[in-house]
C-alpha positions, -999 to +999 in steps of 0.1 A: +000+000+000+014+034-009+006+070-002-008+089-032-013+125-021-023+141-054-053+119-059-064+127-023-072+162-034-101+150-055-115+130-026-112+159-002-132+181-027-159+154-030-163+149+007-162+186+014-190+191-010-210+163+006-208+179+040-213+215+030-176+222+035-166+219+071-130+209+067-114+241+079-109+232+115-075+230+132-057+198+140-043+206+174-043+182+203-074+198+218-093+180+191-111+211+178-109+197+143-136+173+154-161+199+165-186+195+137-220+186+151-225+149+154-262+152+147-257+165+111-287+156+090-270+160+056-265+129+036-229+121+029-215+116-006-220+083-024-185+070-028-194+035-040-190+032-077-179-004-080-204-015-107-177-011-134-145-030-136-124-005-117-120-009-079-131+018-056-103+037-039-107+039-001-084+063+016-073+051+050-058+071+078-035+048+097-024+053+133+013+051+125+037+028+108+025-005+094+029-028+124+019-062+139-013-046+151-023-035+116-008-064+096-043-075+086-043-047+061-011-060+044-023-096+044-058-087+031-042-068+002-015-093-005-041-122-007-064-101-029-093-099-003-098-062-010-095-068-048-122-095-046-147-069-034-134-042-058-117-021-032-083-005-034-072+008+000-046+035+000-031+041+034-019+074+048+002+075+079+000+108+098+030+121+117+010+117+149-020+095+156-039+124+170-045+136+133-063+104+123-098+113+134-096+150+124-084+138+089-115+116+087-138+143+099-124+168+073-128+143+045-091+137+038-097+100+044-127+078+042-119+056+072-093+058+099-076+034+123-080+048+158-078+037+194-111+027+210-109+051+239-100+080+215-130+072+193-152+073+224-136+106+236-138+122+201-175+115+198-180+129+233-162+161+220-187+163+191-168+146+163-194+133+138-178+098+136-190+062+140-171+030+145-177+007+115-155-022+126-126-033+148-090-042+140-074-052+173-100-067+197-080-066+229-068-037+250-031-037+246-022-001+258+002-003+287+025+017+310+060+007+303+094+014+318+126-007+319+143-024+349+174-004+340+156+028+348+155+020+385+117+026+386+100+000+409+065+012+407+041+039+396+049+059+427+085+063+414+072+083+384+069+115+405+093+140+391+099+118+360+089+121+323+063+099+306+060+099+268+027+093+250+019+092+213-002+124+218-039+114+220-059+135+245-076+103+258-041+088+266-032+119+286-065+118+305-062+081+312-026+084+323-035+113+347-064+091+361-040+062+367-015+084+384-042+099+406-056+065+415-021+056+427-020+087+449+003+108+427-003+144+418-004+142+379+011+177+379+043+163+393+047+140+363+059+155+331+040+142+300+054+147+265+039+138+231+063+120+208+040+107+181+052+073+169+086+075+186+078+059+219+107+035+221+133+060+208+121+085+234+127+059+261+160+044+250+175+078+242+166+093+276+139+117+266+114+098+288+116+076+318+085+056+309+060+054+280+023+051+280+000+042+250+024+016+236+019-021+242+038-051+254+033-070+222+049-042+201+070-017+221+078-043+248+091-067+222+111-040+205+127-031+238+136-067+245+152-070+211+174-040+219+186-056+251+164-039+276+142-055+302+107-039+299+083-038+328+048-038+311+016-030+330-015-032+308-043-008+313-066-037+322-043-043+352-048-006+361-086-007+363-097-003+327-121-027+311-110-048+281-119-030+249-111-029+212-076-013+211-079-004+174-111+004+156-121+016+122-139+050+122-157+069+095-176+101+093-212+093+102-227+107+070-202+089+048-207+056+066-244+058+064-244+068+027-221+039+018-231+009+040-221-018+015-187-002+009-180-001+046-193-037+051-171-050+023-140-031+035-144-045+071-151-080+058-120-080+036-099-067+065-113-094+089-103-121+063-068-107+064-068-109+102-080-145+101-053-154+075-026-137+096-036-157+127-036-189+107-003-183+091+018-159+112+049-166+091+032-152+060+020-122+080+055-116+092+068-117+056+041-092+046+051-068+073+089-072+067+082-064+031+062-033+037+076+000+026+058+017+055+071-003+084+092+012+112+127+011+098+142+010+133+126-024+142+148-055+134+134-083+113+136-108+143+118-083+165+091-079+138+085-116+138+082-117+176+058-088+174+036-106+149+037-138+169+026-119+200-002-100+182-020-120+156-042-138+181-056-105+191-065-093+156-103-092+149-113-121+126-149-109+124-145-071+123-176-068+143-179-044+173-197-057+203-221-029+214-222-042+250-184-042+252-183-007+237-209+004+262-188-008+291-159+013+279-181+044+275-196+038+310-161+034+326-147+065+309-177+085+320-176+072+356-139+082+358-144+116+343-125+108+311-154+120+291-181+145+299-212+124+294-223+088+295-239+082+261-254+051+245-230+030+225-256+032+196-245+068+191-211+056+181-223+030+157-238+034+121-275+039+119-278+058+152 
């Protein structure tokens, strides 16, 4: 999959026309780019033109480098699952994952790969998005430091620096975890480093990282000779949830249900194939031109082996599970209101 920026301009124009033009919001961490009213009644543009022989291009905002957690995209494309439903996915990797949802809202991409909690928080902030499928069906986010750091517990983070990818939901969740452990969040410095969590840790910019996972960043650290200490968010009080989901603008999703359904189905087939043949999935990731160049081939294999069992082989979001995440985030003041999960699903 490759980035094709010029062709994206035509898609942006089409989507902007379909939503009455609303793409002029900023993309700061505050999420103001998501502020379009979620209750828009305008019908989104019809993007599904697959009746001819040409496949439909679907622009995808990824959450970072191609990785073990998104290898289902590579496998689905390599095995022709997207081609079989006349879809050509073109992936775009933003410099920071906090741009994924704003890019979808503005119409720069049709679907985006986002963290489950960030999708919940974005909808709470007014982003007109829905979750059309899932990619990684386990909560893998974790608080990670190394034994070499001398940190023996969360209490030792006082006066230290923690790096996060940059999502506002990650910052809020980290502050909640610190407070629950009796720390004053103001006494822990939090920096946003985009997709450079491991470099920030090993080069001394941060003492710990949050928002990465044991199956990716933890494996990478071990491959570099470090001894990572990984505490998953589920061990810190969070319910299990879909770590990575597929989001689309609500009007676009509801105007193109078959396109969304076929996209999710093809991706789920890729996940199932990756789980059945992890060696083939590893080769697909190692051959990607958009993988993290700093990760060694042996580490990439170990990451795939640790991850493929958590990829979603159905692509289906469990509304009850999603509701538990929303309720938990509301109860812990990570979002302003407790809303029905149906609001975050197509057809609401």
